[in-house]
N, C-alpha and C positions, 0 to 999 in steps of 0.2 A: 715826149709822147704826143702823138697827134690824135686828137679825138675827132671822130666824124659821126655823122648821124645819117640814118636811113630815112628820116622823116622828110617827106615831099618827094622821095625817090621810089621807083618801082621796087616792090618787094622781091628780093632774090627768089627766083623760082626753084622748085625742087620736085622731084618725083622720088618717093621713098616708101619702103615697107612700113606697115603700121598694124597694130592690133585695133580692130574696129569696136564700136559700141557693143556689138553682139558677140564679141570674143573671136570672131573670124579674123584671119589674116587677109590684108588687102594692100592696095597701093594707093597712095595719095599724091596727086599732082596739084600743087598750090594754084597754078594758073587756071586749072579747070574750075576753080571756085569763083572766078570773076562773075559778077552779078550778085554776089553775096558779100557781106562784110565778114572779116575773119579776125578773131583774136587768136594769134599764134603766140603761145607762151612756152618758154624753155625752163627746165628745172634740172638740177645737177645730176641726180641719180635715183633710180628705183631703190626701194627698201632702205630709205633714210628717214630723217626726222621731220624737218620743216616741209619737205615735199608732199607727204601725204595730206597734211593739213590744207595745203593750197589746192591740190587735186580734188579733194573732197569738197572744199568750199566752192570751186568752180562747178563741180558736179551738181551741187544744190541749186545752182542758178542756170543750168542748161536750158530749161524751158524759157526763161526770161531772155537769154541770148537768142534763142531760135525765134521768139516772137518779134525780135528786132531784125530778122533776116541775117543773123550773125552766127557763124560756125566757130566752135571752139576746137583748137588742135593743140595738144601737148607734145613736146619734143624733149628727149634726153639722149645721151650717148649710149644708152642701153639698147639691147636687142629687142625685137618684138617678142621673143620668147621670154625674156625677163619681164617685159611689160605684162604679158599674159599670166605669168606665174604670180606677179604682184596683184593682178586683178583677181586671181583665183584664191588669194590668201584673204582670210576674214579680216575685217577691220580691227577687231579686238586682238588679232595676232600680228598686227603691223602691216596688214595689206590695205588695199584700197577698194576692194569689192567691185561691184558692177558699174563701173564708170561708163557714162553714156555719151562719150565723145572719144575720138581716136587718139591713141598715143603712138607717135612716130618714132622709129628707130633711126639713130644717127651714129652708127658704129664708127664710120670713118671720120666723123666730126666735121664733115664738109658743110652741112646746113648751119651748124653752130658757128663755124668760121665765117660763113657768108653773111651772117647777121652781126658779126663783130663782137661776139660775147664768149668766145672760148677762153677759159680761165686756166692758166698754168699748163696749157696744152692737153688738158685732161677732161674737164667738165664744163658745162655751160653755167654762166651766171644766170640769175633769175631775170631773164629778158622777156618783156611782153611787147608785142607789136600789134597795133590796130591797123588793119589793111582795109581800104575802101573797096567799093564794088568794081573799080577800074584796076585794082591791083597795086594801088599806091599806098605806101606807109604814111599814115596821118598822125600817129601818136606812138611813142615808145617810152618805156620805163625800164631801167636796169638796176636790179638790187644785188648787193653782195650776198654771199651764200647764206648767212644766218638770218636774213631779213625777209620775212614773208610778205607777199603782196596783198592788196586790198581788192577783193573781187567786186565789191560795190563801186569802187572807183573805176574799174574797167567798164562796168555797165554804164556809169555816168558818162564816160568818154564816148561810148557808142551813141548814147542819147545826144550828147553835145554835137558830135559830128553830123548826125542825121538832122538835127535842128538847123545847123548852119547850112547844110546842103538844101534843105527845104525852104528856109525863110530868108537866107541871105544876110542874116544878122550874125553878130559875134557873141560868144558866150564869155561873160566876165568870170572873175574868181568865184569859186564855190557855186557856180551855176548848177542847178539841177532841173530835171524835167518839170515844167509848170512855172518856173521862175521867169521873170522878165529878162530879156536879153538886151543888147545894145545895137543901135544902128551904127554901121561902120563909117561914121562921119564925126567931125569935131563936135558938131552940135549934139549928135546922138550920145556921144560919150559924156559930154558936159551935162546933159539932161539926166542921164543915168546916175552919174556920180553925185549930182546935186540931191537926188532922191535917196541914194543908198550909202552915202559916206558917213552918216551919223550913227 
């Protein structure tokens, strides 16, 4: 098996139907979002178990992503009609309610394939891709179907990317907004490690 990564590469572009935040049907072209950061995440199927927990967790943080000039987009191999039905189903009945970001349909599985996460020819693995303002993938994580993602980690990675772009420093392990970073030199790394390795 040959494993590849999209990190450092242009994000595969797509134009696809979606159900929008206001429950209208629309079309999303990924490349039209250049100038913004994008967290593009894939989930296996509507009306399942781990998926609504992730979708709702992302929804709780929509405002925080938007404050960082970052758009959230969810994708599955379901139709926009299925997405809408799921949104119109109450949370206590297994639905997701009024999600405030778009859910894209990928019925032909072409988007999922282009991101390298089609599983068993049928559904997407839990792939998440952080795309910068130029349309380049800067971070990705791919989970197996039963393993939910950490939304706070996705936010941390947006912060880290923006910090690096702004300050030219690099973010060490467990860095979070407000922490000291490292200068990308031998001396900078040595100085940081001397302070933080104990």
